[in-house]
Backbone bond lengths (Angstrom), bond angles and torsions (degrees), N, CA, C in turn:
res aa  C-N    CA-C-N  psi(-1)  N-CA   C-N-CA  omega(-1)  CA-C   N-CA-C  phi
1 M - - - 1.450 - - 1.522 107.60 -
2 N 1.344 115.89 131.84 1.460 119.23 179.82 1.531 110.26 -78.46
3 K 1.324 116.59 173.50 1.471 121.39 -174.19 1.526 112.29 -61.15
4 E 1.336 117.59 -41.36 1.469 120.75 179.85 1.529 111.05 -64.18
5 E 1.334 116.61 -43.62 1.470 120.16 177.59 1.526 110.52 -63.36
6 W 1.337 116.31 -39.54 1.456 120.67 179.96 1.529 110.61 -62.29
7 I 1.340 116.40 -48.94 1.469 121.28 -179.32 1.527 110.62 -61.64
8 N 1.325 117.05 -49.70 1.470 119.91 179.67 1.523 111.39 -61.51
9 G 1.328 116.90 -39.96 1.459 120.44 177.53 1.511 112.09 -63.35
10 W 1.342 116.42 -42.32 1.469 119.49 -179.37 1.528 110.75 -61.17
11 F 1.330 116.54 -50.81 1.460 119.20 -175.94 1.528 112.36 -71.81
12 N 1.320 117.14 -49.77 1.470 120.01 -171.59 1.522 113.92 -83.14
13 E 1.313 117.87 -31.62 1.464 120.10 -177.39 1.527 112.98 -101.44
14 V 1.336 117.03 -50.12 1.468 119.12 -177.83 1.520 110.01 -73.16
15 W 1.334 117.17 -57.81 1.458 120.45 -177.85 1.531 111.37 -74.50
16 G 1.313 116.71 -43.42 1.459 120.62 -175.46 1.524 115.10 -74.16
17 K 1.340 117.29 -30.68 1.469 120.15 -174.32 1.524 114.07 -128.05
18 G 1.328 117.78 -5.10 1.467 119.82 -179.30 1.515 113.23 69.19
19 N 1.318 117.76 37.54 1.461 123.27 -177.11 1.537 110.00 -73.17
20 A 1.332 116.64 101.74 1.464 122.65 -176.27 1.525 112.20 -66.75
21 Q 1.309 117.21 -37.51 1.467 120.52 -179.33 1.525 110.75 -63.74
22 L 1.335 116.76 -44.43 1.457 119.76 179.66 1.534 110.86 -69.73
23 L 1.323 117.87 -35.69 1.461 120.42 175.62 1.523 110.08 -57.43
24 A 1.332 117.20 -42.65 1.468 121.35 179.03 1.527 111.66 -64.00
25 E 1.330 117.45 -30.44 1.458 121.71 178.56 1.529 112.49 -81.29
26 C 1.343 117.12 -17.26 1.463 121.82 -173.41 1.524 114.73 -104.11
27 A 1.343 118.13 -26.69 1.466 119.56 -168.58 1.518 112.41 -137.07
28 T 1.348 115.01 149.57 1.464 119.85 172.42 1.524 108.47 -66.93
29 N 1.310 116.04 162.11 1.462 121.05 179.66 1.523 108.46 -129.83
30 P 1.337 117.13 105.07 1.463 129.26 5.77 1.532 111.53 -84.64
31 F 1.343 115.29 174.82 1.457 121.50 171.89 1.524 108.12 -132.23
32 N 1.323 115.83 161.92 1.465 121.14 -178.29 1.523 109.04 -92.89
33 F 1.322 115.28 127.84 1.462 122.43 -178.40 1.525 107.40 -116.65
34 H 1.330 116.52 117.76 1.458 123.28 -176.46 1.523 108.44 -109.49
35 T 1.331 116.80 129.48 1.458 120.44 -176.61 1.527 111.26 -114.04
36 S 1.315 115.00 171.78 1.461 121.41 177.22 1.520 109.34 -54.28
37 G 1.312 115.96 144.16 1.452 120.31 179.83 1.515 113.72 87.71
38 G 1.336 116.97 2.21 1.451 120.47 174.92 1.515 116.26 85.86
39 R 1.326 118.08 9.23 1.470 119.22 176.97 1.522 109.57 -77.58
40 S 1.333 115.23 149.31 1.460 121.24 -178.42 1.523 109.33 -140.01
41 F 1.330 115.32 138.98 1.459 121.69 -178.34 1.521 109.45 -133.84
42 S 1.318 116.89 140.43 1.461 121.31 169.52 1.521 105.79 -93.43
43 L 1.329 116.27 111.79 1.463 121.29 -173.74 1.523 111.70 -113.25
44 T 1.316 115.77 132.28 1.457 119.76 168.81 1.521 107.42 -75.35
45 H 1.304 116.44 167.37 1.468 119.10 176.75 1.523 110.38 -60.07
46 E 1.328 116.88 -39.55 1.469 120.78 179.11 1.531 110.49 -61.83
47 D 1.348 117.00 -44.21 1.466 120.96 177.68 1.528 110.79 -59.32
48 Y 1.328 116.52 -47.07 1.457 120.34 -177.25 1.529 110.80 -64.82
49 L 1.325 117.14 -42.28 1.467 119.98 179.32 1.526 111.28 -65.40
50 S 1.333 118.11 -31.18 1.470 121.22 174.43 1.530 110.22 -64.25
51 F 1.338 115.93 -43.25 1.465 121.22 176.05 1.531 110.18 -60.53
52 V 1.330 116.86 -47.06 1.466 121.55 179.96 1.526 110.33 -61.11
53 N 1.326 117.47 -40.88 1.464 121.59 179.84 1.529 111.02 -61.85
54 I 1.323 117.21 -43.80 1.470 120.62 177.79 1.520 109.90 -63.54
55 W 1.334 117.27 -43.61 1.462 121.43 179.14 1.533 110.47 -60.27
56 Q 1.343 116.24 -41.97 1.461 120.43 -178.72 1.525 112.14 -68.00
57 Q 1.338 117.89 -27.45 1.461 120.54 175.38 1.527 110.79 -67.99
58 R 1.317 116.32 -30.47 1.460 120.94 -178.75 1.528 112.58 -87.36
59 F 1.330 116.23 -31.61 1.460 122.07 -177.08 1.524 109.23 -127.97
60 N 1.342 116.25 118.43 1.464 122.18 179.42 1.522 109.80 -113.68
61 N 1.329 115.09 173.42 1.468 121.54 178.99 1.530 110.92 52.54
62 V 1.310 115.70 45.00 1.460 122.46 -174.87 1.527 110.49 -75.68
63 R 1.334 115.10 131.22 1.453 121.86 177.06 1.520 108.56 -132.03
64 F 1.324 116.20 117.75 1.461 121.58 179.16 1.522 110.26 -98.77
65 T 1.319 115.79 142.81 1.453 123.41 170.23 1.520 106.65 -127.20
66 I 1.311 115.71 124.74 1.457 120.69 178.18 1.527 107.16 -92.67
67 S 1.329 116.92 118.21 1.462 119.86 -175.43 1.521 112.99 -93.52
68 Q 1.339 117.21 -25.42 1.455 118.86 -179.87 1.520 109.11 -160.65
69 V 1.332 116.01 142.46 1.461 122.69 175.46 1.524 107.75 -130.69
70 I 1.319 115.93 129.24 1.465 122.30 178.32 1.516 107.21 -123.84
71 T 1.329 116.30 126.38 1.461 121.08 -179.06 1.516 109.76 -123.14
72 E 1.320 115.04 134.42 1.455 121.32 175.93 1.530 107.64 -144.33
73 E 1.311 115.94 117.04 1.464 123.29 -178.30 1.524 110.71 50.55
74 H 1.329 117.89 -110.95 1.469 120.93 -174.45 1.523 113.08 -103.88
75 K 1.339 116.13 19.18 1.461 119.66 -179.75 1.520 109.48 -127.98
76 T 1.317 114.70 141.59 1.461 121.68 177.20 1.525 108.06 -133.40
77 V 1.330 116.16 133.54 1.455 122.40 176.05 1.519 107.71 -113.70
78 A 1.328 115.99 133.20 1.461 121.29 177.00 1.525 108.92 -124.82
79 L 1.327 116.11 127.68 1.456 122.08 173.22 1.516 106.73 -97.75
80 Y 1.330 115.79 131.71 1.459 119.12 -174.68 1.523 111.89 -132.22
81 Q 1.313 113.59 159.52 1.454 123.39 168.61 1.514 105.71 -124.92
82 C 1.307 115.95 145.44 1.459 120.54 -178.62 1.517 108.58 -137.53
83 E 1.308 115.95 133.31 1.458 121.79 172.67 1.519 106.47 -115.49
84 A 1.327 115.81 140.60 1.465 120.05 -177.37 1.528 109.28 -157.72
85 T 1.327 115.48 172.82 1.452 122.43 174.37 1.517 107.88 -111.40
86 Y 1.331 116.26 124.16 1.460 121.69 -177.95 1.527 110.20 -86.18
87 H 1.351 115.54 131.70 1.465 121.03 -177.87 1.521 113.81 -117.81
88 G 1.318 118.02 10.89 1.462 120.72 177.35 1.514 112.43 99.08
89 G 1.344 114.83 166.64 1.449 121.22 175.72 1.514 115.86 101.76
90 W 1.339 117.73 -5.87 1.467 119.96 179.65 1.523 108.08 -99.81
91 I 1.300 117.45 122.26 1.471 127.43 -178.12 1.535 112.93 37.81
92 K 1.316 114.96 45.74 1.474 123.87 174.12 1.527 114.18 62.52
93 I 1.322 117.10 23.41 1.465 120.77 176.26 1.522 106.87 -89.85
94 P 1.334 117.66 120.86 1.465 119.61 -177.93 1.527 112.16 -63.14
95 G 1.323 115.13 147.60 1.452 121.11 178.96 1.507 111.72 -84.49
96 K 1.326 115.85 139.51 1.468 121.93 179.19 1.517 110.23 -133.81
97 N 1.355 117.04 23.78 1.462 120.59 -174.90 1.522 110.59 50.88
98 Q 1.320 115.37 45.00 1.454 123.26 -174.46 1.528 110.77 -90.11
99 S 1.321 116.87 133.33 1.461 121.54 174.07 1.518 108.99 -74.49
100 V 1.336 115.92 132.72 1.461 121.42 179.90 1.523 109.20 -132.03
101 K 1.329 114.36 158.00 1.461 121.45 174.98 1.518 107.72 -124.92
102 M 1.321 115.38 137.21 1.461 121.63 178.68 1.516 108.02 -129.70
103 T 1.309 115.41 152.59 1.457 120.81 173.87 1.518 107.61 -131.91
104 G 1.310 115.53 161.29 1.451 118.45 177.90 1.509 112.16 -175.64
105 M 1.318 112.39 -179.54 1.448 121.37 -179.42 1.520 107.03 -139.00
106 V 1.320 115.96 135.45 1.456 121.44 177.90 1.523 108.23 -125.13
107 L 1.316 115.46 131.02 1.461 121.92 174.76 1.518 107.23 -108.63
108 F 1.323 115.67 122.09 1.460 122.21 178.71 1.523 108.85 -108.23
109 Q 1.320 116.59 131.29 1.460 121.09 171.77 1.519 106.98 -105.55
110 M 1.332 115.64 129.87 1.459 121.59 -173.78 1.527 111.26 -113.67
111 K 1.328 115.27 149.80 1.462 121.42 172.33 1.526 107.05 -147.47
112 N 1.330 115.65 124.53 1.463 122.10 -179.07 1.534 112.39 53.68
113 G 1.330 115.93 39.18 1.455 120.98 176.38 1.515 115.23 81.53
114 L 1.343 117.61 1.53 1.463 121.10 179.76 1.521 110.31 -119.52
115 M 1.313 115.93 145.42 1.447 121.56 177.75 1.528 108.93 -76.35
116 T 1.336 116.43 128.19 1.461 121.38 178.86 1.526 111.93 -105.78
117 D 1.343 115.65 -27.95 1.457 121.79 -179.23 1.516 109.50 -139.96
118 C 1.331 115.19 144.64 1.461 121.95 179.51 1.520 108.00 -137.23
119 W 1.348 116.88 119.55 1.459 122.31 175.83 1.522 107.44 -105.43
120 L 1.330 116.85 126.50 1.456 122.16 -179.23 1.525 110.04 -116.84
121 E 1.305 116.22 123.54 1.463 122.93 170.98 1.521 105.88 -122.20
122 D 1.334 115.96 123.42 1.460 118.36 -175.66 1.520 112.01 -132.24
123 S 1.304 115.63 178.27 1.462 122.60 -175.16 1.525 111.25 -96.74
124 S 1.319 116.97 50.39 1.469 121.10 -177.17 1.526 111.98 -58.96
125 F 1.329 117.69 -40.57 1.464 119.80 -179.59 1.528 110.80 -64.64
126 D 1.326 117.29 -42.66 1.459 120.95 177.16 1.532 110.41 -63.60
127 L 1.317 116.45 -40.20 1.468 120.18 176.97 1.524 110.28 -61.11
128 Y 1.319 117.32 -43.65 1.468 121.96 176.98 1.528 110.35 -57.41
129 Q 1.327 116.98 -44.20 1.464 120.50 178.84 1.525 111.32 -62.88
130 Q 1.331 117.58 -40.85 1.467 120.35 179.14 1.524 111.14 -61.64
131 L 1.324 116.18 -39.80 1.461 120.60 -174.86 1.526 113.12 -80.07
132 T 1.331 117.57 -26.79 1.457 120.38 -176.45 1.517 113.51 -111.87
133 R 1.326 116.24 -16.08 1.470 122.21 -174.16 1.528 109.79 56.63
134 Y 1.331 116.12 34.81 1.470 123.29 -172.79 1.511 113.82 -57.74
135 L 1.322 119.01 -41.20 1.454 120.69 -175.05 1.522 114.21 -101.79
136 E 1.315 116.78 11.75 1.480 118.47 179.85 1.510 111.42 -89.33
């Protein structure tokens, strides 16, 4: 699978649909998942799919758009936009079937064609503002 197929598969199939078969083709088991704020987790595929399942319960009708991909040696960065419908369950914010937009950046570290590390930086604060209208 070429880099474009890999990126599209990760966002639309693994993250967007919880495709376990494609996850096995894309990532080591376990892999390191790094989140905003410097937290890091060693996740098995089962752990990651559980996370994806919870995320999908909160956000439906997910549509990813990849705006830019930068690759250098064994690292790939993807900038994304995501549109979804929020159904509740995230930090006690009630669901109202609200359309939301998210943006983010993911850095993938690869070894032998498999992702070993994934750093996720996303627009959680902006998402919070969309759902609560806190600063309006």
